[in-house]
C-alpha positions in Angstrom: 2.1 -37.7 -47.8 4.2 -35.8 -45.4 7.8 -37.1 -44.0 6.6 -36.1 -40.5 5.1 -38.8 -38.4 1.7 -38.4 -37.2 2.3 -38.7 -33.3 4.1 -35.5 -32.3 5.6 -36.7 -28.9 7.7 -39.7 -30.9 10.1 -37.3 -32.8 9.9 -34.0 -30.7 13.3 -34.8 -28.7 14.6 -37.4 -31.1 18.1 -36.7 -32.5 17.1 -37.9 -36.0 14.3 -34.9 -35.9 16.8 -32.5 -34.8 19.4 -33.2 -37.3 16.7 -32.7 -39.9 16.2 -29.1 -39.1 19.8 -28.3 -38.3 20.6 -29.1 -42.0 18.4 -26.4 -42.8 20.0 -23.9 -40.6 16.9 -23.6 -38.5 16.6 -23.8 -34.7 14.4 -26.3 -33.1 11.8 -24.5 -31.1 11.2 -25.5 -27.6 7.6 -26.3 -26.3 8.0 -24.3 -23.1 9.3 -21.0 -24.7 6.3 -19.3 -23.6 7.1 -19.5 -20.0 10.4 -17.9 -20.3 8.6 -14.8 -21.9 8.6 -11.7 -19.7 6.8 -8.4 -19.8 8.2 -5.1 -18.7 7.8 -4.1 -15.3 5.1 -1.4 -15.9 2.8 -4.0 -17.4 3.3 -6.8 -14.9 4.9 -6.4 -11.5 7.0 -9.0 -10.2 6.7 -10.6 -6.8 9.8 -8.7 -5.5 8.6 -5.2 -6.7 5.3 -6.0 -5.2 6.8 -6.8 -1.9 9.0 -3.7 -1.8 5.9 -1.5 -2.6 4.2 -3.3 0.3 7.1 -2.5 2.6 6.9 1.0 1.4 3.3 1.6 2.1 3.8 -0.1 5.5 6.5 2.5 6.2 4.1 5.1 5.1 1.4 3.9 7.3 3.7 3.9 10.1 5.0 7.4 9.6 1.7 8.6 9.3 0.7 7.0 12.5 3.6 8.8 14.1 3.1 12.3 12.7 -0.8 12.5 13.2 -0.6 12.6 17.1 2.4 14.7 16.9 0.5 17.4 14.6 -2.5 17.5 16.6 -0.7 18.1 20.0 1.2 20.7 18.4 -1.9 22.3 16.8 -3.6 22.3 20.1 -0.3 24.0 21.6 -0.5 26.7 19.0 -4.2 27.2 19.7 -3.3 27.5 23.5 -0.5 30.2 22.6 -3.1 32.2 20.5 -2.0 31.4 17.2 -5.5 30.1 16.4 -5.9 29.4 12.6 -2.3 27.8 12.3 -2.9 25.6 15.2 -6.6 24.6 14.1 -5.4 23.6 10.8 -2.2 21.6 12.0 -4.7 19.9 14.6 -7.4 19.4 12.0 -4.6 17.8 9.7 -4.2 15.0 12.2 -7.2 12.9 11.3 -6.5 13.1 7.5 -3.1 11.7 8.2 -4.8 8.8 10.1 -7.1 8.0 7.4 -4.1 8.4 5.0 -2.0 6.0 7.1 -5.0 3.4 7.4 -5.2 3.4 3.4 -1.5 3.0 3.3 -1.7 0.1 5.5 -4.6 -1.5 3.6 -2.3 -1.0 0.3 0.5 -3.0 2.2 -1.6 -5.6 3.0 -2.8 -6.0 -0.5 0.8 -6.3 -1.6 1.6 -9.1 1.0 3.0 -7.1 3.6 1.8 -6.8 7.3 1.5 -3.4 8.6 -0.4 -4.1 11.4 1.4 -1.6 13.5 0.5 1.2 11.4 -2.8 0.2 11.3 -3.5 -0.2 15.0 -1.5 3.5 15.4 -3.8 5.1 13.1 -6.9 3.5 14.5 -5.6 4.7 17.7 -5.0 8.1 16.6 -8.4 8.4 15.0 -10.1 7.2 18.5 -8.0 9.8 20.4 -9.0 12.5 18.1 -12.4 11.7 18.3 -12.3 11.4 22.0 -10.6 14.8 22.7 -13.0 16.5 20.3 -16.0 15.1 22.1 -14.4 16.0 25.3 -13.8 19.7 24.2 -17.4 20.2 22.9 -18.9 18.7 26.3 -16.5 21.4 27.9 -17.8 24.1 25.8 -21.3 22.9 26.1 -21.1 23.1 29.9 -19.2 26.4 29.9 -22.1 27.8 27.5 -24.9 26.5 29.9 -23.1 28.1 33.1 -22.8 31.5 31.3 -26.3 31.7 30.7 -27.6 30.8 34.3 -25.9 34.1 35.6 
């Protein structure tokens, strides 16, 4: 029969058990060693890294929310100044920036960071872009109908 007792809980923390294995130059293993094991950051992101990623995504969302209307109005100004192609590309970049900003806000929310300001700003930018595009189409339609009457 073995020298070890049948009930593991009785001898795991007893000094006699520890002396037995210290004499053989072996270390007593701790039961909770699995909790101390860490994976590299590339495999499992820590809470701090997730929070910083969320904050970065929220800042990108806010940046896109500011850059989109700026690019839209700058593009419209370039169209008025007769630089049509460049202005049109710049004005059409605005809704793409808004969509990117909304996506970054959702990434931030998944990482646990609030990005409400960026989300509201980007949705407002999309609504403004759609409203102005609709207004331009109405004006163009009215102008084309007026030219057909004469």
